[in-house]
N, C-alpha and C positions, 0 to 999 in steps of 0.2 A: 500694298502691304500684305493683304490676305493671301494673294497668289504666291508672293515670295515666301510667306510663312509656310504655306502648304507644300511648296516645292522643297523646303528644307526640313520637312518633318523628320526625315532620316538623313543622316550624314553619309549614308552608304545605301546600296541596294540590298534589302533584306534577303537572306538566303532561303529559297524555297525548300531544298532538301533538308536543311537543318530544322526548319520549322515543322515539316511533315514528320520527321523522325520523333520529335518531342511531342507532337500532337498524339501520335500513336502510343508513345511510351506513357504519357500521362493518362490517356483514356484507359490503357491496359491496367496500370497501377490503381487507378480509381475504381475500376470494375472489381478488381481483387479485394480492395479494401471494403467496397460496398457489400460484396458477398460475405466477407468475414463479419462485418458489422451486423448484417441482417440475420445471418445464421446464428450468431451468438446473442442477438438482441442487445448490442452494446451501443445504445443510442447516443451516448456522450461522444462517440466517434464521428457523429454527423458533420461537425465543422471540418474535420480532417478530410472526409470524402468530398465535401463541397469545395475545399481548397484544391484538391486534385482536379476537380471539374473546372475550376477557375483557371488553373494552369493550362489545361488543354484548350479552353476557349481563347486564352491569351495568345497561344501560339498559332491558333487558327487565324487570329488577327494579323500576326506576323506573316503567315503564309499568303494571306490576301494582299498584304503590303508589298510583297514582291512584285506583283503585277499592277498594283494601284498605289504607288508610293506617294502620290499627291493627295490621296483621299483621306479625309480626317477621321471618319468613323472607324475603320479598322485600326488606325494608329491609336485612337482613344481606347478601343477595346483591349489591344495588347498592352498599352500602358497601365490601365487600371487593373485588369484582371491578374496580370503577372505581378504587379506591385503589391496587391493586398492579399494574395493567396497564402503567403507564409504566416500572416496573422491568424488565419483560420487553422493552419496546422498547429500553431502555438496554443490555441484555445483547448484543443484536445490534449496536448502535452501537459498543460497546466492542470487540467482536470484529472489526468492520470496520476499525478503526484499526490493530490489530495485523497484519491481513492486508495492509493498504495499505503498511505499512512494509516488509514482506517482498516484496511485489509490485514495489515500486520499488527494491529492492535497496539500501535506505538505512536499515537497522535501526540502524546505528551512530549515527545522528543523534538517536535518541530519548533522552529524559531517563532512562528506565528501559529495561532490556533488552527488546527487541521481543518475545521469546518469553514475557516476563512481563507484557506489557501486558494481554493477554486474561485471564490468570490472576488478576492483582491486581484488576482492575476487575470482572470477572464474579463473583469470590468475594465482593467487597464488595457487589455488586449483589444476589446471592442472600441475603446476610445481611440487607440492608435489606428485601428482599422478605418474609422470614419475620418480621422485627420488625413490619412494618406489618400483615401478615396476622394475626399473633398479637394485636396491639393492636386490630385491628378486631373480632376475635372477643370479646375481653374487653369492649370498649366496648358490644357488643350486650347485655350483661347487664342485667337489670332492677334490679340493685343500683346505686345512685347512686355509691357509692365505687368499685366495680369499673369502672363506666363511665368515671369520671374517670381511673382508673389506665390503662384502655385508651387513652384520649385522649392521656395523657402518653407511653405507649409508642409510639403512632403518631407523635407529635411527634419523639421521639428518632430513629425510623426515617427520617422526612422530613429532619431536620437532617443525619443521616449521609449520606443520598442526595445532598443539596445539596453537601456537602463533597466527596464522591467525584466528582460531576459537575464541580465546579469544578477539581479536580486533573486530571481527564480533559481538560478544555478547555485547561488549561495545557500538558499533555503534547503535545496535538495542535498547539497554537499554536507551541510551541518547535520541534517537528518540522517544521512548515510553514516557519518562518523559516529554519531551518538548511538545509532542502532547497532553498529558493529561492536561497540563497547558493552552492549547488553548481551553478554555471551549466552546466558540462559534463554533469553527471549529469542536470540538468533537461532539457537538450537531448536526451539519450539517451532519457529517459522520454517526451518529446514524440513521438519517432520510434516508440517501442515502444507506448505506450498513448495517444497524443494528449496532451490536457491533462486526462484523466479523473481523475488523482490529485488535482489541485487542485479540480476540481468536487466530488469526493468530500469533501474537507475542507470546502468551502463548505456542502455538505449537512449534514455532521456539526455544524458550528457552528450552523446554523439549527435543526436538530431539537433539539440540546442546549439552545439558548436557549429554545425553546418548552417543553421539559420542565422546565427550571430555573425559568422564570416560573411555570409551573403548580405546582411544588412549593412555591415561596415563598408563593403565594396560599393553598395548602392549609395551610401552617404558620400563616399569619395567621388563617385560618379556625378552626383548632383552638385557637389561643391565645385567640381571642375567646370560645370556648365556645358553648354552645347558645343563649345570649342575645345573642351577638355579631352584628354587622351582616352577616357573610357567611353565617351559618347560618340566619338568619331570612328570607332571600330565596332564590329559586331561580335567578335569572338568572346568578349568579356561577359556578355549577357548569357551566352550558352555555357560557359565554363562555371561562372560564379553564381548564376541564377538557375538556369534550366537543369544543368547537371547536378548541382548541389541539392535542388529541391526534389529531383527525381531520386537521388540517393536517400534523401530524408524519407520519402515514401517507401522506398525499398527496405530500408533498415527497420522501419516501423512495422513491417510484416513479420519480423522475428517473433517467436512465441514470448509472451510476457504476461504478467499479472495485469489484467485489464481493469480491474477495479471492483466496485461495490455496487450491487443492485439492491437497494433498500434492505441492507443488513446481511446480504449473502455474499460471501467471498467467492469469486469466480476466477478461474484461470483459463485463458484461451490459448490454444496452440493450433497445430495443423489439424487436429482431430476434433476441434470444436471446444465448447466450454464445459467445465466440470464444476459442480457445486461442492465446495470443500467444507463449508461450515458457516457459522453466524458470527457477526461482530457485534 
């Protein structure tokens, strides 16, 4: 049973060139994010950087799987690290919205209290992270029943993450609409930080959409099971996971209002951070 399970870890031979390409891409993107984070001392971006590192490690596991398709450890590495990395991206995305509300002095426009935005979404994100990580560990078992249980646990974590992301986008959209209606406040913000607050929301929507589509595809993948159409081919993980997550990291490099450092509004761009005032 164990040997049969190991032999069928992959339903195909993992592509070495594709894995190497994304290992390089994720390491490069992670290095750039780490540089920007350190230069501007934006420590709330740490989860995003760690997520990029997780992606790179995951695809190292897939590269090893090309020559060792029957070995459990690289399969487990690629399964876990690629699976949970987007939850780390999401943590920084959630914190950015809370800081943006405070930076624009418009916390009262939020559906939920601005100082709870980060807490609510990050706590939910951490919860889904551990659910998916635990499910991935169970799914790697050589016992078919445990593997099925692990798959169901992962599905639960992905469904919950989709719900949380959906509510997050709703909170961001309501805040966006309400802020635009405050024409005087918007004009003041344009003087204070240009139009960066709106650019930030556009980036938030885009990366949230990329992660949401990725999660939906992963749900369909796990529902279909090992014999389903998405797990019997490899291109889907590179299109809807690797490419989408690399795009998420690339889009997040655009200049945006990065947030609040203990009462000081900072804007980060290509030339570093600039202190603009106090909140």
